[in-house]
N, C-alpha and C positions, 0 to 999 in steps of 0.2 A: 344547399341551394342558396341560402342567404349569404353564405361566405363567398360563393362564386359571384353573386350579384354585387356584394360589397367590394370584392377585389376588382370586378369589372368597372364599377363606379369610381373606385380610386384610380384605376388606370386611365379612365376617361378624363377625370379631373387633372391628373398629372400631365396627360397629353395636351389638354387645353392650356395649362400653365406654361408648358414648354413651348408650344407653338405660338400662342398669343402673348405670353409674357416676354418672349424675345423679340416679337415683332415691333414693340414700342421701343424706339431708340431713346436712350437717356440723353437729355440735354446737359452739357457740361462745358466748362472752359478749363483747358490745361495750359498753364503758363510754361512756355518752353524756354524763355530767355528773359531774365531781368536781374537786378542786383539785390533782390530781397528774398530769395527762395529759402524755405526751411528744409527742402529736400537735399539731403547730403550727397545724392548721386549726380546732381547737376552742378555745372560751373556757373558761378555768378559773374555778371559782367554788365557794363553799361550798355543799354539797348533794351529792346522789347520784342517779344514774339509770343503769340498765343494760338492754340488750336481751339477753335469753336466747333462744337458738335451740337447741331440743332436740327430737329426734324429729320434725322437721318443724313444730314449733310455734314461734310467735313470741310471746314473753312480755315485756312491759315491766315492769320492777321499779323503782318510784318515778319521779319526774319532775323532780327538781331544785328549785332555790331561786328561779329567775327564768324566767318563761315565754319572754321574748325570747331569753335565753341558751340555754334548752332548744331552742327553735326553731332558732337558729343552729347549734347542735351537731348536731342531728338532720339538718339539711340538709347540713352540712359532711361528715358521715359517710355520706350517701346512704341514710339509713334511711327506709323507707316505713311510717309509723305507721298507714296505712289497712289494712295487712295483719296487724295484731295479732290473735292469738286471744283474749288477755285481758291484763289489767293487775293487778299486785299492788302495793298501797301498804302499806309496812311500818308506818307510824305517821303521826299527824296533823301532825307538825311541818312548817312551811312549807318547810324545805330539802329536803323529800321530796315535796311536793304541789303547788307553785306552777305547775309545767309542765302540770298538768291542764287549765288554761285553753287552752293551745295544742293539746294532745291532743284535747280535746273539740271543738275547731273542725274537726278533720279526721276524727275517728272518734267521733261522739257516742253510738253504740250499743254500743261494745265493753264487755264485762263488766269492771268494776273492783272487785276484791276488796279490802275495807277492814276493819280491825279493828272489831268491835262495841264501842261505847263507851256508857256510860250517857248521856253527852251530849258534844257536841264538833263537829268539822268535818263529820262525816258524818251529822248528824241525831241523833235520839233525844230524850230529855227529861232535864232536870236534876231532881234530887230537890228537893222543897220545902225540905228542910233547908239548901239552899244559902243561903236567905235567913234571916237572923237577925232575928226580930221584935223590935221595940223598943216595949215596952208603953207607955212614957212619951210616945210620939208620938201625935198625933191620927190617927184612921183615914185621913184624906185624905192624910197624909204617909207612910203605910206602902204598901209594894208591894201592889197589888191591893186597896187600901183595907182592908188587914188581913185579907182573906178569901183566904188562900193556897190555891192549887190543890195537889193531890197531887203533880203533876209540872209542870215548867215546860218547854214545848216549845222546842226549839232548831232552828235552821235550819242551812244550810250554804252556802258561797259559790258553789256551782255549781248553776245552775238546771237544767242538763241533766246527763245522765250515768246510766249503768246501774250504779249502785252496789249491790254485794252485800255486806252486812255479815256478817262471820264471827265467831262467838263460841266456836268450839271447833275442834279439829284437824280440818281438812277437806281431802280430796283433791280438787283442782280438775281435774287432768288426770293420767291414768295415765302 
């Protein structure tokens, strides 16, 4: 009888550890892209990307300098980009954004938080003051035939993507 109670107790403790031990997600950061990795399976390159796992959330921070290298490193490290909760892009430089091409091929609807810019990679409009009118040129040689708009619309290189422009301190996830 003691043996049965002992086995039952051991089974109960094991069940408790399996159920509750796995319920607590580990917080960790996995560097996906940089020039300093000790990991022999990844390709080193100029740029940066990291997967942040915190409180059960999967957050991608930046996407590196080269989409093919980003793809290689993600696969080499066994990261599933389809399970991301959201993405944060620190700034518009190509060494932090070029991997978006690969990311969007796998997860086109993931929210991507980007800095608000008056104009740049993430859309917006350039101020008309960007163009310096040259009065000595005939109208046909001036931008917009000399009839400058108030703002000059700009596009961005990704036709898809759930880009959320952030222009102030914003809490994305508690």
